[in-house]
N, CA, C and O atoms as a Maestro MAE file, in Angstrom:
{
 s_m_m2io_version
 :::
 2.0.0
}

f_m_ct {
 s_m_title
 :::
 protein
 m_atom[264] {
  # First column is atom index #
  i_m_mmod_type
  r_m_x_coord
  r_m_y_coord
  r_m_z_coord
  i_m_residue_number
  s_m_chain_name
  s_m_pdb_residue_name
  s_m_pdb_atom_name
  i_m_atomic_number
  :::
  1 25 -29.168 7.751 14.144 1 A "UNK " " N  " 7
  2 3 -27.775 7.948 14.658 1 A "UNK " " CA " 6
  3 2 -27.237 6.808 15.196 1 A "UNK " " C  " 6
  4 15 -26.167 6.302 14.857 1 A "UNK " " O  " 8
  5 25 -28.128 6.336 16.193 2 A "UNK " " N  " 7
  6 3 -27.655 5.271 16.937 2 A "UNK " " CA " 6
  7 2 -27.375 3.753 16.275 2 A "UNK " " C  " 6
  8 15 -26.534 2.911 16.589 2 A "UNK " " O  " 8
  9 25 -28.407 3.736 15.236 3 A "UNK " " N  " 7
  10 3 -28.519 2.429 14.027 3 A "UNK " " CA " 6
  11 2 -26.903 2.578 13.619 3 A "UNK " " C  " 6
  12 15 -26.077 1.703 13.877 3 A "UNK " " O  " 8
  13 25 -26.594 3.821 12.945 4 A "UNK " " N  " 7
  14 3 -25.471 3.683 12.227 4 A "UNK " " CA " 6
  15 2 -24.129 3.553 13.066 4 A "UNK " " C  " 6
  16 15 -23.091 3.070 12.614 4 A "UNK " " O  " 8
  17 25 -24.300 4.067 14.393 5 A "UNK " " N  " 7
  18 3 -23.427 3.507 15.331 5 A "UNK " " CA " 6
  19 2 -23.287 2.136 15.777 5 A "UNK " " C  " 6
  20 15 -22.223 1.572 16.029 5 A "UNK " " O  " 8
  21 25 -24.335 1.696 15.846 6 A "UNK " " N  " 7
  22 3 -24.228 -0.092 16.199 6 A "UNK " " CA " 6
  23 2 -23.898 -0.601 14.817 6 A "UNK " " C  " 6
  24 15 -23.027 -1.469 14.879 6 A "UNK " " O  " 8
  25 25 -24.329 -0.333 13.529 7 A "UNK " " N  " 7
  26 3 -23.986 -0.834 12.210 7 A "UNK " " CA " 6
  27 2 -22.322 -0.666 12.062 7 A "UNK " " C  " 6
  28 15 -21.699 -1.522 11.434 7 A "UNK " " O  " 8
  29 25 -21.783 0.226 12.534 8 A "UNK " " N  " 7
  30 3 -20.433 0.299 12.567 8 A "UNK " " CA " 6
  31 2 -19.481 -0.507 13.550 8 A "UNK " " C  " 6
  32 15 -18.409 -1.045 13.269 8 A "UNK " " O  " 8
  33 25 -20.176 -0.455 14.847 9 A "UNK " " N  " 7
  34 3 -19.614 -1.247 15.890 9 A "UNK " " CA " 6
  35 2 -19.487 -2.747 15.377 9 A "UNK " " C  " 6
  36 15 -18.486 -3.440 15.557 9 A "UNK " " O  " 8
  37 25 -20.784 -3.203 14.630 10 A "UNK " " N  " 7
  38 3 -20.940 -4.731 14.128 10 A "UNK " " CA " 6
  39 2 -19.943 -4.880 13.097 10 A "UNK " " C  " 6
  40 15 -19.279 -5.916 13.104 10 A "UNK " " O  " 8
  41 25 -19.723 -3.965 12.166 11 A "UNK " " N  " 7
  42 3 -18.516 -4.060 11.276 11 A "UNK " " CA " 6
  43 2 -17.332 -4.312 11.629 11 A "UNK " " C  " 6
  44 15 -16.661 -5.264 11.230 11 A "UNK " " O  " 8
  45 25 -16.938 -3.322 12.541 12 A "UNK " " N  " 7
  46 3 -15.739 -3.270 13.176 12 A "UNK " " CA " 6
  47 2 -15.401 -4.851 14.154 12 A "UNK " " C  " 6
  48 15 -14.263 -5.282 14.344 12 A "UNK " " O  " 8
  49 25 -16.343 -5.338 14.533 13 A "UNK " " N  " 7
  50 3 -16.503 -6.794 15.306 13 A "UNK " " CA " 6
  51 2 -16.140 -7.612 14.155 13 A "UNK " " C  " 6
  52 15 -14.997 -8.034 13.983 13 A "UNK " " O  " 8
  53 25 -17.035 -7.817 13.432 14 A "UNK " " N  " 7
  54 3 -16.682 -8.550 12.206 14 A "UNK " " CA " 6
  55 2 -15.297 -8.783 11.629 14 A "UNK " " C  " 6
  56 15 -14.656 -9.825 11.495 14 A "UNK " " O  " 8
  57 25 -14.952 -7.240 11.259 15 A "UNK " " N  " 7
  58 3 -13.473 -7.232 10.790 15 A "UNK " " CA " 6
  59 2 -12.331 -7.698 11.694 15 A "UNK " " C  " 6
  60 15 -11.308 -8.289 11.348 15 A "UNK " " O  " 8
  61 25 -12.723 -7.296 12.991 16 A "UNK " " N  " 7
  62 3 -11.669 -7.943 13.908 16 A "UNK " " CA " 6
  63 2 -11.762 -9.403 14.053 16 A "UNK " " C  " 6
  64 15 -10.736 -10.027 14.325 16 A "UNK " " O  " 8
  65 25 -12.772 -9.952 13.915 17 A "UNK " " N  " 7
  66 3 -12.934 -11.522 14.010 17 A "UNK " " CA " 6
  67 2 -12.009 -12.106 12.789 17 A "UNK " " C  " 6
  68 15 -10.994 -12.775 12.979 17 A "UNK " " O  " 8
  69 25 -12.535 -11.738 11.488 18 A "UNK " " N  " 7
  70 3 -11.876 -12.181 10.432 18 A "UNK " " CA " 6
  71 2 -10.690 -11.659 10.376 18 A "UNK " " C  " 6
  72 15 -10.038 -12.338 9.583 18 A "UNK " " O  " 8
  73 25 -10.053 -10.795 10.807 19 A "UNK " " N  " 7
  74 3 -8.819 -10.411 10.835 19 A "UNK " " CA " 6
  75 2 -7.834 -11.421 11.617 19 A "UNK " " C  " 6
  76 15 -6.678 -11.673 11.278 19 A "UNK " " O  " 8
  77 25 -8.548 -11.973 12.780 20 A "UNK " " N  " 7
  78 3 -7.825 -12.605 13.893 20 A "UNK " " CA " 6
  79 2 -7.806 -14.241 13.479 20 A "UNK " " C  " 6
  80 15 -6.910 -15.028 13.785 20 A "UNK " " O  " 8
  81 25 -8.954 -14.535 12.750 21 A "UNK " " N  " 7
  82 3 -8.842 -15.791 11.959 21 A "UNK " " CA " 6
  83 2 -7.988 -16.014 10.690 21 A "UNK " " C  " 6
  84 15 -7.494 -17.128 10.514 21 A "UNK " " O  " 8
  85 25 -7.808 -15.136 9.899 22 A "UNK " " N  " 7
  86 3 -7.141 -15.269 8.813 22 A "UNK " " CA " 6
  87 2 -5.563 -14.972 9.231 22 A "UNK " " C  " 6
  88 15 -4.675 -15.249 8.424 22 A "UNK " " O  " 8
  89 25 -5.246 -14.385 10.552 23 A "UNK " " N  " 7
  90 3 -3.891 -14.296 11.024 23 A "UNK " " CA " 6
  91 2 -3.313 -13.162 10.747 23 A "UNK " " C  " 6
  92 15 -2.156 -13.003 11.136 23 A "UNK " " O  " 8
  93 25 -4.120 -11.896 9.861 24 A "UNK " " N  " 7
  94 3 -3.648 -10.853 9.507 24 A "UNK " " CA " 6
  95 2 -3.145 -9.837 10.647 24 A "UNK " " C  " 6
  96 15 -2.646 -8.742 10.389 24 A "UNK " " O  " 8
  97 25 -3.356 -10.384 12.046 25 A "UNK " " N  " 7
  98 3 -2.914 -9.227 12.941 25 A "UNK " " CA " 6
  99 2 -2.080 -10.088 13.907 25 A "UNK " " C  " 6
  100 15 -2.176 -10.003 15.131 25 A "UNK " " O  " 8
  101 25 -1.310 -10.867 13.297 26 A "UNK " " N  " 7
  102 3 -0.041 -11.702 13.977 26 A "UNK " " CA " 6
  103 2 0.756 -10.828 14.217 26 A "UNK " " C  " 6
  104 15 1.240 -10.914 15.346 26 A "UNK " " O  " 8
  105 25 1.187 -9.799 13.461 27 A "UNK " " N  " 7
  106 3 2.324 -8.973 13.730 27 A "UNK " " CA " 6
  107 2 1.981 -7.895 14.658 27 A "UNK " " C  " 6
  108 15 2.867 -7.393 15.351 27 A "UNK " " O  " 8
  109 25 0.647 -7.458 14.736 28 A "UNK " " N  " 7
  110 3 0.249 -6.503 15.847 28 A "UNK " " CA " 6
  111 2 0.416 -7.364 17.224 28 A "UNK " " C  " 6
  112 15 0.855 -6.931 18.290 28 A "UNK " " O  " 8
  113 25 -0.073 -8.786 16.924 29 A "UNK " " N  " 7
  114 3 -0.063 -9.281 18.665 29 A "UNK " " CA " 6
  115 2 1.073 -9.674 18.772 29 A "UNK " " C  " 6
  116 15 1.186 -9.922 19.972 29 A "UNK " " O  " 8
  117 25 2.400 -9.988 18.078 30 A "UNK " " N  " 7
  118 3 3.663 -9.905 18.364 30 A "UNK " " CA " 6
  119 2 4.235 -8.582 18.811 30 A "UNK " " C  " 6
  120 15 5.046 -8.601 19.736 30 A "UNK " " O  " 8
  121 25 3.938 -7.573 18.319 31 A "UNK " " N  " 7
  122 3 4.534 -6.392 18.702 31 A "UNK " " CA " 6
  123 2 3.859 -6.131 20.417 31 A "UNK " " C  " 6
  124 15 4.655 -5.907 21.329 31 A "UNK " " O  " 8
  125 25 2.724 -6.178 20.622 32 A "UNK " " N  " 7
  126 3 1.889 -6.197 21.867 32 A "UNK " " CA " 6
  127 2 2.541 -7.062 22.917 32 A "UNK " " C  " 6
  128 15 2.821 -6.734 24.070 32 A "UNK " " O  " 8
  129 25 2.781 -8.507 22.175 33 A "UNK " " N  " 7
  130 3 3.551 -9.408 23.382 33 A "UNK " " CA " 6
  131 2 5.263 -8.745 23.562 33 A "UNK " " C  " 6
  132 15 5.706 -8.500 24.684 33 A "UNK " " O  " 8
  133 25 5.867 -8.579 22.637 34 A "UNK " " N  " 7
  134 3 6.928 -8.024 22.764 34 A "UNK " " CA " 6
  135 2 7.117 -6.711 23.931 34 A "UNK " " C  " 6
  136 15 8.016 -6.654 24.771 34 A "UNK " " O  " 8
  137 25 5.984 -5.665 23.722 35 A "UNK " " N  " 7
  138 3 6.363 -4.587 24.496 35 A "UNK " " CA " 6
  139 2 5.395 -5.001 25.954 35 A "UNK " " C  " 6
  140 15 5.206 -4.075 26.743 35 A "UNK " " O  " 8
  141 25 4.929 -6.079 26.217 36 A "UNK " " N  " 7
  142 3 4.203 -6.550 27.353 36 A "UNK " " CA " 6
  143 2 5.586 -7.360 27.804 36 A "UNK " " C  " 6
  144 15 5.804 -7.151 28.998 36 A "UNK " " O  " 8
  145 25 6.390 -8.058 27.308 37 A "UNK " " N  " 7
  146 3 7.353 -8.812 27.995 37 A "UNK " " CA " 6
  147 2 8.698 -8.144 28.248 37 A "UNK " " C  " 6
  148 15 9.672 -8.720 28.732 37 A "UNK " " O  " 8
  149 25 8.647 -6.755 27.835 38 A "UNK " " N  " 7
  150 3 9.741 -5.977 27.810 38 A "UNK " " CA " 6
  151 2 11.045 -6.460 27.429 38 A "UNK " " C  " 6
  152 15 12.109 -6.132 27.954 38 A "UNK " " O  " 8
  153 25 10.861 -7.349 26.376 39 A "UNK " " N  " 7
  154 3 12.309 -7.752 25.658 39 A "UNK " " CA " 6
  155 2 13.006 -6.823 25.330 39 A "UNK " " C  " 6
  156 15 12.491 -5.815 24.848 39 A "UNK " " O  " 8
  157 25 14.411 -6.939 25.517 40 A "UNK " " N  " 7
  158 3 15.691 -6.227 25.429 40 A "UNK " " CA " 6
  159 2 15.778 -5.977 23.931 40 A "UNK " " C  " 6
  160 15 15.892 -4.897 23.353 40 A "UNK " " O  " 8
  161 25 15.688 -7.396 23.347 41 A "UNK " " N  " 7
  162 3 15.932 -7.222 21.958 41 A "UNK " " CA " 6
  163 2 15.181 -6.201 21.074 41 A "UNK " " C  " 6
  164 15 14.072 -5.857 21.483 41 A "UNK " " O  " 8
  165 25 15.659 -5.638 19.848 42 A "UNK " " N  " 7
  166 3 14.477 -5.019 19.439 42 A "UNK " " CA " 6
  167 2 13.574 -5.930 18.656 42 A "UNK " " C  " 6
  168 15 13.879 -7.097 18.409 42 A "UNK " " O  " 8
  169 25 12.451 -5.360 18.272 43 A "UNK " " N  " 7
  170 3 11.356 -5.894 17.650 43 A "UNK " " CA " 6
  171 2 11.502 -5.933 16.228 43 A "UNK " " C  " 6
  172 15 11.934 -4.937 15.647 43 A "UNK " " O  " 8
  173 25 11.172 -7.033 15.562 44 A "UNK " " N  " 7
  174 3 11.435 -7.577 14.225 44 A "UNK " " CA " 6
  175 2 10.478 -6.677 13.367 44 A "UNK " " C  " 6
  176 15 9.322 -6.396 13.681 44 A "UNK " " O  " 8
  177 25 11.220 -6.215 12.089 45 A "UNK " " N  " 7
  178 3 10.337 -5.591 11.321 45 A "UNK " " CA " 6
  179 2 9.281 -6.230 10.647 45 A "UNK " " C  " 6
  180 15 9.326 -7.459 10.693 45 A "UNK " " O  " 8
  181 25 8.354 -5.732 10.042 46 A "UNK " " N  " 7
  182 3 7.406 -6.634 9.427 46 A "UNK " " CA " 6
  183 2 7.650 -7.403 8.413 46 A "UNK " " C  " 6
  184 15 6.945 -8.404 8.288 46 A "UNK " " O  " 8
  185 25 8.583 -7.163 7.549 47 A "UNK " " N  " 7
  186 3 9.069 -8.192 6.469 47 A "UNK " " CA " 6
  187 2 9.909 -9.153 7.308 47 A "UNK " " C  " 6
  188 15 9.686 -10.349 7.116 47 A "UNK " " O  " 8
  189 25 10.908 -8.798 8.275 48 A "UNK " " N  " 7
  190 3 11.358 -9.850 9.245 48 A "UNK " " CA " 6
  191 2 10.298 -10.776 9.554 48 A "UNK " " C  " 6
  192 15 10.231 -11.835 8.929 48 A "UNK " " O  " 8
  193 25 9.441 -10.482 10.476 49 A "UNK " " N  " 7
  194 3 8.470 -10.967 11.180 49 A "UNK " " CA " 6
  195 2 7.594 -12.115 10.363 49 A "UNK " " C  " 6
  196 15 7.412 -13.249 10.806 49 A "UNK " " O  " 8
  197 25 7.092 -11.639 9.116 50 A "UNK " " N  " 7
  198 3 6.702 -12.734 8.218 50 A "UNK " " CA " 6
  199 2 7.471 -13.577 7.841 50 A "UNK " " C  " 6
  200 15 7.162 -14.768 7.858 50 A "UNK " " O  " 8
  201 25 8.699 -13.120 7.396 51 A "UNK " " N  " 7
  202 3 9.525 -13.853 7.017 51 A "UNK " " CA " 6
  203 2 9.912 -15.190 7.902 51 A "UNK " " C  " 6
  204 15 9.978 -16.312 7.400 51 A "UNK " " O  " 8
  205 25 10.126 -14.941 9.118 52 A "UNK " " N  " 7
  206 3 10.450 -15.862 9.962 52 A "UNK " " CA " 6
  207 2 9.261 -16.741 10.481 52 A "UNK " " C  " 6
  208 15 9.404 -17.920 10.804 52 A "UNK " " O  " 8
  209 25 8.207 -16.138 10.525 53 A "UNK " " N  " 7
  210 3 6.692 -17.016 10.868 53 A "UNK " " CA " 6
  211 2 6.490 -18.041 9.790 53 A "UNK " " C  " 6
  212 15 6.107 -19.166 10.112 53 A "UNK " " O  " 8
  213 25 6.773 -17.665 8.234 54 A "UNK " " N  " 7
  214 3 6.486 -18.515 7.093 54 A "UNK " " CA " 6
  215 2 7.744 -19.596 7.559 54 A "UNK " " C  " 6
  216 15 7.458 -20.703 8.014 54 A "UNK " " O  " 8
  217 25 8.660 -19.307 7.451 55 A "UNK " " N  " 7
  218 3 9.842 -20.322 7.790 55 A "UNK " " CA " 6
  219 2 9.659 -21.287 8.725 55 A "UNK " " C  " 6
  220 15 10.092 -22.435 8.634 55 A "UNK " " O  " 8
  221 25 8.910 -20.762 9.784 56 A "UNK " " N  " 7
  222 3 8.899 -21.641 11.042 56 A "UNK " " CA " 6
  223 2 7.681 -22.552 10.585 56 A "UNK " " C  " 6
  224 15 7.813 -23.766 10.739 56 A "UNK " " O  " 8
  225 25 6.675 -22.129 10.115 57 A "UNK " " N  " 7
  226 3 5.599 -22.844 9.613 57 A "UNK " " CA " 6
  227 2 5.981 -23.917 8.418 57 A "UNK " " C  " 6
  228 15 5.465 -25.021 8.244 57 A "UNK " " O  " 8
  229 25 6.752 -23.455 7.844 58 A "UNK " " N  " 7
  230 3 7.319 -24.310 6.425 58 A "UNK " " CA " 6
  231 2 8.022 -25.379 7.156 58 A "UNK " " C  " 6
  232 15 7.776 -26.457 6.615 58 A "UNK " " O  " 8
  233 25 8.749 -25.494 8.109 59 A "UNK " " N  " 7
  234 3 9.479 -26.010 9.189 59 A "UNK " " CA " 6
  235 2 8.761 -27.190 9.748 59 A "UNK " " C  " 6
  236 15 9.058 -28.362 9.516 59 A "UNK " " O  " 8
  237 25 7.890 -26.817 10.426 60 A "UNK " " N  " 7
  238 3 7.131 -27.548 11.402 60 A "UNK " " CA " 6
  239 2 5.683 -27.015 10.871 60 A "UNK " " C  " 6
  240 15 5.230 -25.953 11.299 60 A "UNK " " O  " 8
  241 25 4.889 -27.911 9.792 61 A "UNK " " N  " 7
  242 3 3.827 -27.615 9.152 61 A "UNK " " CA " 6
  243 2 2.359 -28.159 10.252 61 A "UNK " " C  " 6
  244 15 1.205 -28.275 9.839 61 A "UNK " " O  " 8
  245 25 2.699 -28.351 11.299 62 A "UNK " " N  " 7
  246 3 1.444 -28.927 12.198 62 A "UNK " " CA " 6
  247 2 0.255 -27.938 12.374 62 A "UNK " " C  " 6
  248 15 0.580 -26.754 12.463 62 A "UNK " " O  " 8
  249 25 -0.827 -28.179 12.427 63 A "UNK " " N  " 7
  250 3 -1.897 -27.145 12.578 63 A "UNK " " CA " 6
  251 2 -2.231 -26.622 11.267 63 A "UNK " " C  " 6
  252 15 -3.026 -25.682 11.287 63 A "UNK " " O  " 8
  253 25 -1.808 -27.010 10.111 64 A "UNK " " N  " 7
  254 3 -2.243 -26.500 8.901 64 A "UNK " " CA " 6
  255 2 -3.190 -27.368 8.087 64 A "UNK " " C  " 6
  256 15 -3.024 -28.588 8.082 64 A "UNK " " O  " 8
  257 25 -4.163 -26.806 7.407 65 A "UNK " " N  " 7
  258 3 -5.165 -27.463 6.859 65 A "UNK " " CA " 6
  259 2 -4.733 -28.167 5.476 65 A "UNK " " C  " 6
  260 15 -5.399 -29.128 5.091 65 A "UNK " " O  " 8
  261 25 -3.449 -27.638 4.591 66 A "UNK " " N  " 7
  262 3 -3.038 -28.246 3.820 66 A "UNK " " CA " 6
  263 2 -1.682 -28.584 3.652 66 A "UNK " " C  " 6
  264 15 -1.337 -29.301 2.712 66 A "UNK " " O  " 8
  :::
 }
 m_bond[263] {
  # First column is bond index #
  i_m_from
  i_m_to
  i_m_order
  :::
  1 1 2 1
  2 2 3 1
  3 3 4 2
  4 3 5 1
  5 5 6 1
  6 6 7 1
  7 7 8 2
  8 7 9 1
  9 9 10 1
  10 10 11 1
  11 11 12 2
  12 11 13 1
  13 13 14 1
  14 14 15 1
  15 15 16 2
  16 15 17 1
  17 17 18 1
  18 18 19 1
  19 19 20 2
  20 19 21 1
  21 21 22 1
  22 22 23 1
  23 23 24 2
  24 23 25 1
  25 25 26 1
  26 26 27 1
  27 27 28 2
  28 27 29 1
  29 29 30 1
  30 30 31 1
  31 31 32 2
  32 31 33 1
  33 33 34 1
  34 34 35 1
  35 35 36 2
  36 35 37 1
  37 37 38 1
  38 38 39 1
  39 39 40 2
  40 39 41 1
  41 41 42 1
  42 42 43 1
  43 43 44 2
  44 43 45 1
  45 45 46 1
  46 46 47 1
  47 47 48 2
  48 47 49 1
  49 49 50 1
  50 50 51 1
  51 51 52 2
  52 51 53 1
  53 53 54 1
  54 54 55 1
  55 55 56 2
  56 55 57 1
  57 57 58 1
  58 58 59 1
  59 59 60 2
  60 59 61 1
  61 61 62 1
  62 62 63 1
  63 63 64 2
  64 63 65 1
  65 65 66 1
  66 66 67 1
  67 67 68 2
  68 67 69 1
  69 69 70 1
  70 70 71 1
  71 71 72 2
  72 71 73 1
  73 73 74 1
  74 74 75 1
  75 75 76 2
  76 75 77 1
  77 77 78 1
  78 78 79 1
  79 79 80 2
  80 79 81 1
  81 81 82 1
  82 82 83 1
  83 83 84 2
  84 83 85 1
  85 85 86 1
  86 86 87 1
  87 87 88 2
  88 87 89 1
  89 89 90 1
  90 90 91 1
  91 91 92 2
  92 91 93 1
  93 93 94 1
  94 94 95 1
  95 95 96 2
  96 95 97 1
  97 97 98 1
  98 98 99 1
  99 99 100 2
  100 99 101 1
  101 101 102 1
  102 102 103 1
  103 103 104 2
  104 103 105 1
  105 105 106 1
  106 106 107 1
  107 107 108 2
  108 107 109 1
  109 109 110 1
  110 110 111 1
  111 111 112 2
  112 111 113 1
  113 113 114 1
  114 114 115 1
  115 115 116 2
  116 115 117 1
  117 117 118 1
  118 118 119 1
  119 119 120 2
  120 119 121 1
  121 121 122 1
  122 122 123 1
  123 123 124 2
  124 123 125 1
  125 125 126 1
  126 126 127 1
  127 127 128 2
  128 127 129 1
  129 129 130 1
  130 130 131 1
  131 131 132 2
  132 131 133 1
  133 133 134 1
  134 134 135 1
  135 135 136 2
  136 135 137 1
  137 137 138 1
  138 138 139 1
  139 139 140 2
  140 139 141 1
  141 141 142 1
  142 142 143 1
  143 143 144 2
  144 143 145 1
  145 145 146 1
  146 146 147 1
  147 147 148 2
  148 147 149 1
  149 149 150 1
  150 150 151 1
  151 151 152 2
  152 151 153 1
  153 153 154 1
  154 154 155 1
  155 155 156 2
  156 155 157 1
  157 157 158 1
  158 158 159 1
  159 159 160 2
  160 159 161 1
  161 161 162 1
  162 162 163 1
  163 163 164 2
  164 163 165 1
  165 165 166 1
  166 166 167 1
  167 167 168 2
  168 167 169 1
  169 169 170 1
  170 170 171 1
  171 171 172 2
  172 171 173 1
  173 173 174 1
  174 174 175 1
  175 175 176 2
  176 175 177 1
  177 177 178 1
  178 178 179 1
  179 179 180 2
  180 179 181 1
  181 181 182 1
  182 182 183 1
  183 183 184 2
  184 183 185 1
  185 185 186 1
  186 186 187 1
  187 187 188 2
  188 187 189 1
  189 189 190 1
  190 190 191 1
  191 191 192 2
  192 191 193 1
  193 193 194 1
  194 194 195 1
  195 195 196 2
  196 195 197 1
  197 197 198 1
  198 198 199 1
  199 199 200 2
  200 199 201 1
  201 201 202 1
  202 202 203 1
  203 203 204 2
  204 203 205 1
  205 205 206 1
  206 206 207 1
  207 207 208 2
  208 207 209 1
  209 209 210 1
  210 210 211 1
  211 211 212 2
  212 211 213 1
  213 213 214 1
  214 214 215 1
  215 215 216 2
  216 215 217 1
  217 217 218 1
  218 218 219 1
  219 219 220 2
  220 219 221 1
  221 221 222 1
  222 222 223 1
  223 223 224 2
  224 223 225 1
  225 225 226 1
  226 226 227 1
  227 227 228 2
  228 227 229 1
  229 229 230 1
  230 230 231 1
  231 231 232 2
  232 231 233 1
  233 233 234 1
  234 234 235 1
  235 235 236 2
  236 235 237 1
  237 237 238 1
  238 238 239 1
  239 239 240 2
  240 239 241 1
  241 241 242 1
  242 242 243 1
  243 243 244 2
  244 243 245 1
  245 245 246 1
  246 246 247 1
  247 247 248 2
  248 247 249 1
  249 249 250 1
  250 250 251 1
  251 251 252 2
  252 251 253 1
  253 253 254 1
  254 254 255 1
  255 255 256 2
  256 255 257 1
  257 257 258 1
  258 258 259 1
  259 259 260 2
  260 259 261 1
  261 261 262 1
  262 262 263 1
  263 263 264 2
  :::
 }
}
């Protein structure tokens, strides 16, 4: 059982790492920041968030590999 638990923990850590590297956790991090700063404006929806993020990246493409 201990081996299975460790394997599951390792897989979860690897998943979290790749999710962060790929930016797939950007919306969750945005929501955490929104709550932590107690922003008075309502949080963006998932669709609004990704639309805004992509628009900002297209407008200012620094830090992108391609």
